[in-house]
NUZA-548532 format. One line per field, with one value per residue: residue number from 0; x, y, z of N, C-alpha, C, O in turn. Coordinates in nm, 3 decimals. Layout:
BEGIN
pos <- [NUM; ...]
n.x <- [X; ...]
n.y <- [Y; ...]
n.z <- [Z; ...]
ca.x <- [X; ...]
ca.y <- [Y; ...]
ca.z <- [Z; ...]
c.x <- [X; ...]
c.y <- [Y; ...]
c.z <- [Z; ...]
o.x <- [X; ...]
o.y <- [Y; ...]
o.z <- [Z; ...]
END
This chain:
BEGIN
pos <- [0; 1; 2; 3; 4; 5; 6; 7; 8; 9; 10; 11; 12; 13; 14; 15; 16; 17; 18; 19; 20; 21; 22; 23; 24; 25; 26; 27; 28; 29; 30; 31; 32; 33; 34; 35; 36; 37; 38; 39; 40; 41; 42; 43; 44; 45; 46; 47; 48; 49; 50; 51; 52; 53; 54; 55; 56; 57; 58; 59; 60; 61; 62; 63; 64; 65; 66; 67; 68; 69; 70; 71; 72; 73; 74; 75; 76; 77; 78; 79; 80; 81; 82; 83; 84; 85; 86; 87; 88; 89; 90; 91; 92; 93; 94; 95; 96; 97; 98; 99; 100; 101; 102; 103; 104; 105; 106; 107; 108; 109; 110; 111; 112; 113; 114; 115; 116; 117; 118; 119; 120; 121; 122; 123; 124; 125; 126; 127; 128; 129; 130; 131; 132; 133; 134; 135; 136; 137; 138; 139; 140; 141; 142; 143; 144; 145; 146; 147; 148; 149; 150; 151; 152; 153; 154; 155; 156; 157; 158; 159; 160; 161; 162; 163; 164; 165; 166; 167; 168; 169; 170; 171; 172; 173; 174; 175; 176; 177; 178; 179; 180; 181; 182; 183; 184; 185; 186; 187; 188; 189; 190; 191; 192; 193; 194; 195; 196; 197; 198; 199; 200; 201; 202; 203; 204]
n.x <- [15.285; 15.111; 14.958; 14.898; 14.681; 14.525; 14.396; 14.282; 14.017; 13.914; 13.826; 13.704; 13.452; 13.332; 13.225; 13.059; 12.897; 12.774; 12.673; 12.441; 12.305; 12.148; 11.965; 11.901; 11.802; 11.480; 11.389; 11.335; 11.153; 10.922; 10.941; 10.902; 10.617; 10.471; 10.316; 10.063; 9.913; 9.706; 9.545; 9.450; 9.312; 9.120; 8.967; 8.959; 8.800; 8.538; 8.470; 8.359; 8.164; 8.049; 7.949; 7.840; 7.533; 7.499; 7.342; 7.099; 6.826; 6.507; 6.165; 6.089; 6.027; 6.187; 6.453; 6.497; 6.555; 6.772; 6.959; 7.052; 7.164; 7.412; 7.510; 7.588; 7.771; 7.967; 8.069; 8.184; 8.375; 8.552; 8.582; 8.737; 8.939; 9.045; 9.088; 9.357; 9.540; 9.554; 9.530; 9.605; 9.826; 10.141; 10.066; 10.237; 10.539; 10.709; 10.511; 10.336; 10.548; 10.528; 10.348; 10.159; 10.394; 10.493; 10.481; 10.413; 10.247; 10.067; 9.995; 9.864; 9.598; 9.496; 9.422; 9.267; 9.029; 9.030; 9.124; 9.319; 9.588; 9.552; 9.291; 9.304; 9.390; 9.279; 9.007; 9.136; 9.171; 8.933; 8.802; 8.963; 8.865; 8.619; 8.617; 8.748; 8.530; 8.329; 8.530; 8.444; 8.155; 8.019; 7.760; 7.513; 7.316; 7.312; 7.305; 7.524; 7.600; 7.577; 7.676; 7.966; 8.151; 8.178; 8.255; 8.549; 8.741; 8.647; 8.788; 9.034; 9.130; 9.113; 9.319; 9.532; 9.553; 9.602; 9.867; 9.994; 10.017; 10.217; 10.415; 10.516; 10.637; 10.791; 10.969; 10.732; 10.763; 10.750; 10.484; 10.119; 9.940; 9.623; 9.702; 9.880; 9.694; 9.631; 9.364; 9.205; 8.973; 8.849; 8.726; 8.674; 8.493; 8.291; 8.203; 8.134; 7.830; 7.729; 7.744; 7.543; 7.313; 7.164; 7.079; 6.763; 6.479; 6.593; 6.641; 6.655; 6.777]
n.y <- [11.699; 11.867; 11.668; 11.522; 11.680; 11.734; 11.478; 11.441; 11.667; 11.562; 11.352; 11.480; 11.576; 11.368; 11.267; 11.433; 11.436; 11.207; 11.213; 11.403; 11.294; 11.129; 11.302; 11.503; 11.238; 11.203; 11.466; 11.416; 11.246; 11.355; 11.585; 11.479; 11.305; 11.495; 11.510; 11.345; 11.523; 11.659; 11.451; 11.349; 11.597; 11.604; 11.439; 11.448; 11.645; 11.587; 11.359; 11.532; 11.716; 11.510; 11.342; 11.572; 11.625; 11.372; 11.364; 11.550; 11.569; 11.598; 11.783; 11.828; 11.667; 11.693; 11.790; 11.591; 11.430; 11.590; 11.615; 11.312; 11.229; 11.404; 11.298; 11.086; 11.095; 11.248; 11.047; 10.826; 10.984; 10.992; 10.771; 10.616; 10.859; 10.772; 10.506; 10.533; 10.658; 10.435; 10.173; 10.115; 9.841; 9.917; 10.227; 10.524; 10.609; 10.745; 10.854; 10.590; 10.499; 10.689; 10.652; 10.302; 10.174; 10.234; 10.175; 10.402; 10.529; 10.334; 10.192; 10.396; 10.372; 10.067; 10.168; 10.339; 10.275; 9.981; 9.793; 9.512; 9.409; 9.236; 9.206; 9.464; 9.472; 9.359; 9.531; 9.734; 9.592; 9.514; 9.778; 9.856; 9.648; 9.700; 10.021; 9.938; 9.920; 10.092; 10.293; 10.078; 10.144; 10.378; 10.567; 10.786; 10.769; 10.459; 10.260; 10.340; 10.328; 10.125; 9.903; 9.890; 9.895; 10.235; 10.389; 10.337; 10.363; 10.681; 10.769; 10.702; 10.842; 11.071; 11.020; 11.039; 11.261; 11.402; 11.271; 11.349; 11.606; 11.553; 11.548; 11.708; 11.861; 12.109; 12.101; 12.290; 12.437; 12.297; 12.154; 12.145; 12.419; 12.339; 12.129; 12.199; 12.300; 12.164; 12.137; 12.151; 11.931; 11.975; 12.223; 12.284; 12.147; 12.262; 12.497; 12.396; 12.284; 12.518; 12.739; 12.518; 12.554; 12.811; 12.682; 12.618; 12.424; 12.247; 11.957; 11.850; 11.505]
n.z <- [8.867; 8.771; 8.572; 8.835; 8.927; 8.709; 8.727; 8.929; 8.910; 8.740; 8.810; 9.040; 8.894; 8.800; 9.024; 9.119; 8.819; 8.879; 9.109; 9.020; 8.820; 8.936; 9.029; 8.842; 8.659; 8.860; 8.769; 8.507; 8.528; 8.646; 8.437; 8.209; 8.279; 8.275; 8.012; 8.068; 8.175; 8.127; 8.036; 8.288; 8.452; 8.272; 8.358; 8.579; 8.572; 8.430; 8.573; 8.875; 8.734; 8.679; 8.911; 9.103; 8.867; 8.912; 9.105; 9.069; 8.914; 8.778; 8.698; 8.427; 8.117; 7.890; 7.951; 8.183; 8.076; 7.823; 8.065; 8.141; 7.941; 7.913; 8.147; 8.114; 7.898; 7.978; 8.198; 8.008; 7.921; 8.125; 8.157; 7.955; 7.939; 8.262; 8.193; 7.952; 8.211; 8.359; 8.295; 8.062; 7.916; 7.800; 7.877; 7.938; 7.985; 8.171; 8.355; 8.414; 8.576; 8.782; 8.876; 8.859; 8.885; 9.085; 9.483; 9.646; 9.535; 9.520; 9.733; 9.877; 9.698; 9.719; 9.952; 10.016; 9.836; 9.899; 9.787; 9.718; 9.547; 9.318; 9.284; 9.241; 9.010; 8.878; 8.850; 8.685; 8.473; 8.387; 8.333; 8.112; 7.983; 7.920; 7.813; 7.592; 7.470; 7.449; 7.300; 7.041; 7.025; 7.145; 7.324; 7.399; 7.511; 7.586; 7.918; 8.121; 8.417; 8.509; 8.441; 8.515; 8.823; 9.000; 9.168; 9.266; 9.093; 9.101; 9.308; 9.279; 9.049; 9.229; 9.451; 9.269; 9.233; 9.433; 9.556; 9.321; 9.349; 9.602; 9.468; 9.346; 9.498; 9.566; 9.290; 9.163; 8.907; 8.733; 8.742; 8.641; 8.748; 8.827; 8.971; 9.190; 9.365; 9.651; 9.732; 9.505; 9.381; 9.560; 9.586; 9.307; 9.283; 9.445; 9.284; 9.053; 9.250; 9.250; 8.990; 8.855; 9.048; 8.894; 8.658; 8.561; 8.654; 8.773; 9.039; 9.372; 9.311]
ca.x <- [15.216; 14.986; 14.849; 14.720; 14.525; 14.422; 14.322; 14.164; 13.963; 13.829; 13.737; 13.571; 13.324; 13.303; 13.160; 12.959; 12.831; 12.677; 12.527; 12.278; 12.284; 12.004; 11.787; 11.824; 11.681; 11.366; 11.369; 11.353; 10.997; 10.834; 10.959; 10.764; 10.503; 10.350; 10.215; 9.965; 9.822; 9.601; 9.426; 9.467; 9.275; 9.072; 8.863; 8.903; 8.688; 8.400; 8.439; 8.345; 8.068; 7.930; 7.907; 7.734; 7.460; 7.396; 7.237; 6.983; 6.703; 6.403; 6.006; 6.086; 6.079; 6.326; 6.618; 6.602; 6.637; 6.891; 7.066; 7.066; 7.265; 7.478; 7.578; 7.617; 7.847; 8.041; 8.110; 8.218; 8.459; 8.585; 8.669; 8.845; 9.047; 9.095; 9.127; 9.507; 9.619; 9.589; 9.478; 9.699; 10.009; 10.188; 10.071; 10.365; 10.667; 10.714; 10.341; 10.317; 10.671; 10.510; 10.206; 10.112; 10.516; 10.541; 10.441; 10.372; 10.126; 9.952; 9.904; 9.710; 9.574; 9.505; 9.392; 9.109; 8.939; 9.025; 9.186; 9.463; 9.680; 9.501; 9.156; 9.372; 9.475; 9.113; 8.971; 9.207; 9.169; 8.795; 8.864; 8.969; 8.731; 8.522; 8.693; 8.758; 8.395; 8.277; 8.585; 8.423; 8.027; 7.995; 7.625; 7.532; 7.121; 7.382; 7.286; 7.654; 7.670; 7.505; 7.790; 8.136; 8.194; 8.193; 8.318; 8.721; 8.732; 8.648; 8.870; 9.221; 9.176; 9.178; 9.469; 9.608; 9.592; 9.680; 9.949; 10.102; 10.082; 10.288; 10.621; 10.594; 10.649; 10.987; 10.936; 10.625; 10.772; 10.735; 10.382; 10.030; 9.850; 9.566; 9.792; 9.933; 9.645; 9.576; 9.215; 9.120; 8.858; 8.657; 8.724; 8.598; 8.323; 8.216; 8.182; 7.981; 7.749; 7.715; 7.675; 7.411; 7.228; 7.123; 7.047; 6.647; 6.406; 6.637; 6.600; 6.804; 6.747]
ca.y <- [11.695; 11.854; 11.533; 11.480; 11.801; 11.718; 11.296; 11.488; 11.757; 11.467; 11.252; 11.535; 11.625; 11.296; 11.248; 11.543; 11.409; 11.064; 11.257; 11.454; 11.264; 11.077; 11.398; 11.467; 11.115; 11.267; 11.568; 11.374; 11.157; 11.447; 11.680; 11.410; 11.304; 11.618; 11.456; 11.351; 11.616; 11.738; 11.383; 11.339; 11.685; 11.615; 11.285; 11.485; 11.729; 11.528; 11.328; 11.643; 11.738; 11.394; 11.325; 11.672; 11.601; 11.219; 11.455; 11.600; 11.562; 11.754; 11.668; 11.870; 11.552; 11.677; 11.857; 11.470; 11.361; 11.625; 11.554; 11.231; 11.230; 11.487; 11.210; 10.976; 11.137; 11.219; 10.914; 10.771; 11.083; 10.922; 10.597; 10.605; 10.910; 10.689; 10.346; 10.590; 10.705; 10.363; 9.997; 10.071; 9.801; 10.043; 10.346; 10.596; 10.519; 10.815; 10.851; 10.425; 10.448; 10.748; 10.571; 10.244; 10.086; 10.330; 10.131; 10.475; 10.527; 10.164; 10.157; 10.509; 10.325; 10.022; 10.256; 10.453; 10.144; 9.853; 9.686; 9.447; 9.378; 9.125; 9.287; 9.620; 9.431; 9.311; 9.593; 9.762; 9.527; 9.535; 9.923; 9.874; 9.594; 9.808; 10.120; 9.943; 9.905; 10.243; 10.304; 10.068; 10.256; 10.467; 10.562; 10.822; 10.715; 10.353; 10.293; 10.241; 10.335; 9.935; 9.783; 9.920; 10.011; 10.364; 10.493; 10.274; 10.456; 10.803; 10.729; 10.648; 10.964; 11.148; 10.990; 11.031; 11.434; 11.460; 11.198; 11.395; 11.747; 11.533; 11.422; 11.771; 11.999; 12.180; 12.124; 12.360; 12.487; 12.179; 12.139; 12.306; 12.533; 12.287; 11.973; 12.266; 12.277; 12.033; 12.054; 12.122; 11.907; 12.038; 12.386; 12.272; 12.063; 12.386; 12.591; 12.368; 12.284; 12.678; 12.635; 12.453; 12.592; 12.922; 12.541; 12.598; 12.300; 12.187; 12.000; 11.742; 11.384]
ca.z <- [8.971; 8.734; 8.557; 8.919; 8.955; 8.602; 8.715; 9.008; 8.857; 8.658; 8.975; 9.164; 8.855; 8.748; 9.207; 9.096; 8.731; 8.890; 9.191; 9.032; 8.726; 9.019; 9.087; 8.699; 8.651; 8.876; 8.777; 8.411; 8.517; 8.632; 8.343; 8.135; 8.298; 8.240; 7.894; 8.138; 8.328; 8.078; 8.007; 8.439; 8.474; 8.175; 8.382; 8.754; 8.601; 8.427; 8.736; 8.954; 8.728; 8.630; 9.039; 9.070; 8.778; 8.995; 9.234; 8.989; 8.841; 8.678; 8.672; 8.290; 8.062; 7.805; 8.076; 8.240; 7.907; 7.877; 8.182; 8.215; 7.792; 7.932; 8.284; 7.996; 7.824; 8.073; 8.219; 7.869; 7.878; 8.308; 8.186; 7.806; 8.003; 8.334; 8.084; 7.954; 8.265; 8.505; 8.236; 7.933; 7.969; 7.754; 7.939; 7.888; 8.043; 8.376; 8.387; 8.424; 8.693; 8.922; 8.950; 8.892; 8.898; 9.260; 9.565; 9.795; 9.497; 9.494; 9.885; 9.871; 9.562; 9.789; 10.122; 9.909; 9.742; 9.928; 9.699; 9.771; 9.450; 9.272; 9.271; 9.200; 8.868; 8.807; 8.861; 8.584; 8.318; 8.370; 8.302; 7.967; 7.844; 7.905; 7.755; 7.459; 7.432; 7.429; 7.166; 6.929; 6.951; 7.239; 7.272; 7.508; 7.590; 7.683; 8.065; 8.169; 8.439; 8.559; 8.337; 8.628; 8.982; 8.996; 9.260; 9.258; 9.008; 9.137; 9.425; 9.231; 9.017; 9.405; 9.504; 9.184; 9.217; 9.594; 9.481; 9.190; 9.455; 9.712; 9.406; 9.252; 9.571; 9.501; 9.091; 9.125; 8.818; 8.641; 8.752; 8.582; 8.811; 8.920; 9.046; 9.280; 9.469; 9.710; 9.723; 9.340; 9.346; 9.660; 9.506; 9.157; 9.358; 9.532; 9.214; 8.973; 9.254; 9.257; 8.862; 8.825; 9.064; 8.835; 8.537; 8.569; 8.625; 8.870; 9.111; 9.435; 9.255]
c.x <- [15.103; 14.922; 14.821; 14.675; 14.464; 14.357; 14.211; 14.006; 13.891; 13.747; 13.632; 13.419; 13.318; 13.198; 12.987; 12.816; 12.682; 12.566; 12.441; 12.252; 12.143; 11.949; 11.784; 11.692; 11.504; 11.330; 11.264; 11.198; 10.978; 10.816; 10.830; 10.641; 10.370; 10.260; 10.072; 9.832; 9.726; 9.458; 9.384; 9.297; 9.100; 8.946; 8.853; 8.762; 8.545; 8.365; 8.367; 8.202; 7.912; 7.904; 7.767; 7.540; 7.411; 7.322; 7.128; 6.915; 6.645; 6.279; 6.001; 6.124; 6.213; 6.458; 6.661; 6.628; 6.764; 7.075; 7.080; 7.185; 7.442; 7.572; 7.599; 7.842; 8.007; 8.151; 8.238; 8.344; 8.586; 8.673; 8.753; 8.966; 9.148; 9.226; 9.363; 9.603; 9.666; 9.597; 9.572; 9.781; 10.073; 10.120; 10.221; 10.398; 10.665; 10.605; 10.349; 10.480; 10.611; 10.405; 10.154; 10.254; 10.522; 10.468; 10.384; 10.196; 9.967; 9.922; 9.840; 9.557; 9.433; 9.387; 9.251; 8.985; 8.956; 9.048; 9.311; 9.501; 9.593; 9.380; 9.153; 9.351; 9.378; 8.993; 8.997; 9.186; 8.992; 8.712; 8.853; 8.969; 8.629; 8.552; 8.731; 8.619; 8.340; 8.377; 8.507; 8.276; 8.027; 7.868; 7.571; 7.395; 7.184; 7.327; 7.427; 7.689; 7.613; 7.631; 7.928; 8.075; 8.245; 8.333; 8.484; 8.795; 8.780; 8.778; 9.061; 9.249; 9.193; 9.285; 9.562; 9.643; 9.693; 9.886; 10.093; 10.135; 10.168; 10.455; 10.603; 10.646; 10.808; 11.011; 10.804; 10.669; 10.742; 10.592; 10.305; 9.951; 9.694; 9.640; 9.845; 9.857; 9.587; 9.454; 9.147; 9.011; 8.752; 8.648; 8.654; 8.430; 8.222; 8.162; 8.088; 7.850; 7.646; 7.623; 7.515; 7.289; 7.147; 7.090; 6.866; 6.586; 6.479; 6.655; 6.696; 6.765; 6.699]
c.y <- [11.804; 11.801; 11.495; 11.582; 11.756; 11.606; 11.342; 11.539; 11.654; 11.369; 11.297; 11.556; 11.481; 11.220; 11.310; 11.502; 11.270; 11.103; 11.375; 11.421; 11.160; 11.157; 11.428; 11.340; 11.141; 11.307; 11.567; 11.327; 11.289; 11.500; 11.650; 11.322; 11.343; 11.547; 11.482; 11.414; 11.691; 11.620; 11.314; 11.456; 11.677; 11.478; 11.371; 11.596; 11.726; 11.428; 11.405; 11.718; 11.648; 11.353; 11.454; 11.679; 11.495; 11.301; 11.495; 11.590; 11.702; 11.659; 11.689; 11.707; 11.551; 11.724; 11.753; 11.410; 11.406; 11.565; 11.445; 11.166; 11.260; 11.371; 11.138; 11.012; 11.209; 11.140; 10.842; 10.858; 11.022; 10.801; 10.545; 10.771; 10.780; 10.554; 10.438; 10.584; 10.552; 10.229; 9.952; 9.978; 9.892; 10.223; 10.400; 10.654; 10.627; 10.848; 10.716; 10.376; 10.587; 10.700; 10.459; 10.067; 10.137; 10.275; 10.237; 10.533; 10.391; 10.163; 10.244; 10.424; 10.208; 10.054; 10.322; 10.337; 10.021; 9.724; 9.619; 9.455; 9.328; 9.146; 9.457; 9.587; 9.405; 9.397; 9.718; 9.699; 9.513; 9.693; 9.915; 9.784; 9.736; 9.969; 10.078; 9.876; 9.994; 10.246; 10.244; 10.069; 10.266; 10.608; 10.669; 10.810; 10.556; 10.344; 10.241; 10.251; 10.250; 9.841; 9.835; 9.973; 10.138; 10.452; 10.459; 10.427; 10.613; 10.833; 10.729; 10.797; 11.129; 11.122; 11.041; 11.188; 11.434; 11.359; 11.261; 11.550; 11.730; 11.559; 11.594; 11.937; 12.008; 12.191; 12.231; 12.435; 12.399; 12.114; 12.189; 12.339; 12.410; 12.158; 12.108; 12.300; 12.199; 12.030; 12.106; 12.080; 11.984; 12.186; 12.394; 12.235; 12.146; 12.471; 12.558; 12.353; 12.434; 12.721; 12.609; 12.452; 12.679; 12.780; 12.565; 12.432; 12.196; 12.125; 11.856; 11.615; 11.317]
c.z <- [8.876; 8.655; 8.705; 9.025; 8.826; 8.647; 8.823; 8.973; 8.818; 8.709; 9.007; 8.995; 8.837; 8.863; 9.118; 9.039; 8.838; 8.992; 9.176; 8.889; 8.837; 9.019; 8.915; 8.666; 8.743; 8.839; 8.561; 8.387; 8.506; 8.485; 8.246; 8.153; 8.291; 8.130; 7.932; 8.181; 8.259; 8.080; 8.215; 8.468; 8.429; 8.217; 8.513; 8.692; 8.562; 8.519; 8.826; 8.883; 8.622; 8.838; 9.121; 8.989; 8.815; 9.084; 9.212; 8.939; 8.809; 8.618; 8.506; 8.251; 7.977; 7.852; 8.105; 8.135; 7.877; 7.960; 8.174; 8.051; 7.803; 8.042; 8.191; 7.955; 7.891; 8.077; 8.148; 7.887; 8.030; 8.247; 8.091; 7.893; 8.097; 8.262; 8.072; 8.084; 8.383; 8.423; 8.177; 7.980; 7.881; 7.734; 7.908; 8.045; 8.201; 8.378; 8.484; 8.603; 8.771; 8.920; 8.955; 8.889; 9.067; 9.342; 9.653; 9.692; 9.532; 9.627; 9.918; 9.802; 9.688; 9.914; 10.062; 9.918; 9.775; 9.829; 9.730; 9.636; 9.342; 9.214; 9.232; 8.985; 8.775; 8.753; 8.696; 8.458; 8.338; 8.297; 8.148; 7.886; 7.827; 7.793; 7.593; 7.399; 7.335; 7.309; 7.109; 6.942; 7.112; 7.235; 7.415; 7.582; 7.610; 7.879; 8.114; 8.265; 8.575; 8.540; 8.478; 8.751; 8.954; 9.054; 9.334; 9.140; 9.006; 9.200; 9.352; 9.160; 9.168; 9.423; 9.471; 9.192; 9.387; 9.546; 9.414; 9.300; 9.544; 9.588; 9.359; 9.398; 9.579; 9.386; 9.123; 8.955; 8.675; 8.639; 8.668; 8.749; 8.891; 9.009; 9.182; 9.380; 9.525; 9.694; 9.612; 9.308; 9.412; 9.602; 9.372; 9.206; 9.418; 9.402; 9.129; 9.023; 9.255; 9.139; 8.814; 8.909; 8.984; 8.689; 8.627; 8.551; 8.648; 8.981; 9.238; 9.393; 9.450]
o.x <- [14.994; 14.813; 14.717; 14.646; 14.342; 14.239; 14.093; 13.903; 13.779; 13.641; 13.520; 13.300; 13.235; 13.111; 12.878; 12.704; 12.559; 12.446; 12.383; 12.185; 12.041; 11.831; 11.687; 11.570; 11.408; 11.215; 11.187; 11.131; 11.000; 10.715; 10.730; 10.576; 10.255; 10.141; 9.990; 9.716; 9.664; 9.339; 9.290; 9.189; 9.000; 8.863; 8.742; 8.657; 8.454; 8.248; 8.283; 8.128; 7.806; 7.783; 7.655; 7.445; 7.295; 7.215; 7.043; 6.970; 6.679; 6.270; 5.936; 6.205; 6.305; 6.562; 6.781; 6.726; 6.862; 7.189; 7.191; 7.267; 7.541; 7.693; 7.718; 7.956; 8.121; 8.260; 8.347; 8.444; 8.706; 8.783; 8.831; 9.087; 9.250; 9.346; 9.458; 9.713; 9.762; 9.677; 9.628; 9.829; 10.020; 10.120; 10.308; 10.344; 10.628; 10.618; 10.364; 10.495; 10.686; 10.355; 10.078; 10.237; 10.559; 10.351; 10.307; 10.086; 9.846; 9.806; 9.745; 9.444; 9.324; 9.296; 9.140; 8.885; 8.909; 9.002; 9.406; 9.422; 9.565; 9.360; 9.064; 9.317; 9.376; 8.912; 8.909; 9.184; 8.950; 8.607; 8.760; 9.020; 8.593; 8.477; 8.740; 8.610; 8.313; 8.327; 8.425; 8.232; 8.034; 7.877; 7.592; 7.377; 7.094; 7.323; 7.446; 7.803; 7.606; 7.670; 7.966; 7.988; 8.348; 8.431; 8.534; 8.862; 8.878; 8.862; 9.170; 9.348; 9.258; 9.367; 9.655; 9.754; 9.809; 9.992; 10.214; 10.248; 10.222; 10.570; 10.716; 10.674; 10.903; 11.079; 10.784; 10.574; 10.720; 10.569; 10.355; 9.923; 9.678; 9.599; 9.826; 9.910; 9.488; 9.407; 9.024; 8.937; 8.644; 8.540; 8.588; 8.316; 8.104; 8.052; 7.988; 7.752; 7.523; 7.501; 7.421; 7.188; 7.031; 7.077; 6.854; 6.625; 6.469; 6.692; 6.784; 6.672; 6.661]
o.y <- [11.814; 11.854; 11.431; 11.577; 11.736; 11.609; 11.307; 11.477; 11.652; 11.318; 11.246; 11.543; 11.471; 11.140; 11.264; 11.504; 11.266; 11.073; 11.437; 11.501; 11.132; 11.124; 11.387; 11.341; 11.092; 11.270; 11.646; 11.348; 11.352; 11.477; 11.713; 11.276; 11.300; 11.526; 11.564; 11.382; 11.781; 11.645; 11.239; 11.403; 11.711; 11.432; 11.371; 11.617; 11.797; 11.405; 11.332; 11.776; 11.668; 11.343; 11.431; 11.728; 11.474; 11.256; 11.493; 11.621; 11.821; 11.555; 11.609; 11.635; 11.470; 11.696; 11.729; 11.339; 11.332; 11.521; 11.441; 11.075; 11.205; 11.359; 11.122; 10.973; 11.208; 11.136; 10.810; 10.790; 11.022; 10.755; 10.453; 10.751; 10.719; 10.525; 10.412; 10.528; 10.548; 10.152; 9.843; 10.006; 9.997; 10.303; 10.328; 10.703; 10.588; 10.929; 10.726; 10.283; 10.592; 10.731; 10.453; 9.945; 10.060; 10.300; 10.196; 10.563; 10.380; 10.129; 10.217; 10.422; 10.249; 9.982; 10.329; 10.326; 9.935; 9.611; 9.687; 9.533; 9.419; 9.110; 9.538; 9.653; 9.415; 9.370; 9.767; 9.759; 9.494; 9.707; 9.955; 9.781; 9.824; 9.992; 10.156; 9.798; 9.991; 10.205; 10.330; 9.983; 10.169; 10.712; 10.625; 10.840; 10.493; 10.448; 10.123; 10.207; 10.286; 9.743; 9.726; 10.056; 10.151; 10.520; 10.525; 10.530; 10.664; 10.909; 10.758; 10.866; 11.233; 11.212; 11.085; 11.230; 11.459; 11.413; 11.245; 11.593; 11.829; 11.580; 11.626; 12.056; 11.932; 12.289; 12.240; 12.487; 12.431; 12.030; 12.276; 12.257; 12.415; 12.119; 12.058; 12.333; 12.147; 11.928; 12.107; 12.141; 12.032; 12.242; 12.491; 12.273; 12.118; 12.521; 12.625; 12.375; 12.443; 12.738; 12.667; 12.388; 12.638; 12.851; 12.529; 12.346; 12.086; 12.204; 11.783; 11.591; 11.202]
o.z <- [8.933; 8.634; 8.717; 9.145; 8.832; 8.614; 8.821; 8.998; 8.871; 8.673; 9.015; 9.022; 8.927; 8.828; 9.083; 9.090; 8.848; 8.995; 9.265; 8.824; 8.774; 9.007; 8.852; 8.655; 8.684; 8.817; 8.508; 8.286; 8.402; 8.417; 8.213; 8.060; 8.294; 8.154; 7.890; 8.207; 8.316; 8.103; 8.239; 8.496; 8.492; 8.139; 8.566; 8.751; 8.605; 8.548; 8.878; 8.962; 8.562; 8.858; 9.169; 9.049; 8.782; 9.125; 9.301; 8.833; 8.807; 8.553; 8.439; 8.309; 7.977; 7.793; 8.096; 8.112; 7.884; 7.942; 8.227; 8.063; 7.756; 8.022; 8.220; 7.977; 7.845; 8.019; 8.197; 7.863; 8.006; 8.275; 8.115; 7.883; 8.063; 8.268; 8.147; 8.082; 8.460; 8.475; 8.186; 8.090; 7.917; 7.641; 7.860; 8.145; 8.311; 8.470; 8.606; 8.682; 8.869; 9.028; 9.052; 8.890; 9.156; 9.313; 9.739; 9.739; 9.552; 9.649; 9.992; 9.851; 9.726; 9.953; 10.115; 9.989; 9.702; 9.811; 9.770; 9.584; 9.263; 9.098; 9.207; 8.886; 8.652; 8.664; 8.625; 8.351; 8.224; 8.235; 8.077; 7.774; 7.749; 7.698; 7.498; 7.304; 7.214; 7.204; 7.078; 6.865; 7.187; 7.169; 7.528; 7.700; 7.664; 7.944; 8.142; 8.282; 8.693; 8.603; 8.521; 8.775; 8.889; 9.021; 9.425; 9.136; 8.953; 9.153; 9.400; 9.188; 9.179; 9.411; 9.539; 9.159; 9.421; 9.515; 9.430; 9.322; 9.593; 9.627; 9.321; 9.383; 9.593; 9.353; 9.002; 8.897; 8.558; 8.552; 8.596; 8.836; 9.013; 9.118; 9.293; 9.486; 9.474; 9.643; 9.619; 9.230; 9.378; 9.583; 9.334; 9.180; 9.439; 9.428; 9.105; 8.951; 9.259; 9.142; 8.760; 8.883; 8.986; 8.590; 8.744; 8.472; 8.594; 9.067; 9.192; 9.470; 9.467]
END
């Protein structure tokens, strides 16, 4: 009788372990994916600044040159970090599982960009190749804006923020502060716009 109780307890524990393992796997992926938060939010912050600077111009030649260089430097950072997140074939496994290998994420990307599967694959390849050229020789005086279609890159970053915000619901302790704010990008854009108004010699382009 005692042996039966021991066997039953062992069976119950095994069942709990198997059930809990599935839950813990999800949590493990969420914990590991945090390694890419810095990369994601660096790209997002640079995107916001880039977009706001792109709206501006200056009649002062020196200020305009500085504005152009700053904008291109930001764009170079966006491309390099976006490439790490979405274009590398050997990207971080947990991040890749939650984004590029997730049907839910891809569906949102297709909706936001108008891409189909092949176009999404081709775009990632073009960013990967462009990023490799930047790594080889980056010059903020180069006209990078004419060499790559930028809007899909920006829309994917917006999708990624919203997607991650959704995934980490109920797991807020694993998330970063920026991710917890559903309207983080909009808030940041508004704050940046206010700061740039204090920059002398700038006007709407």
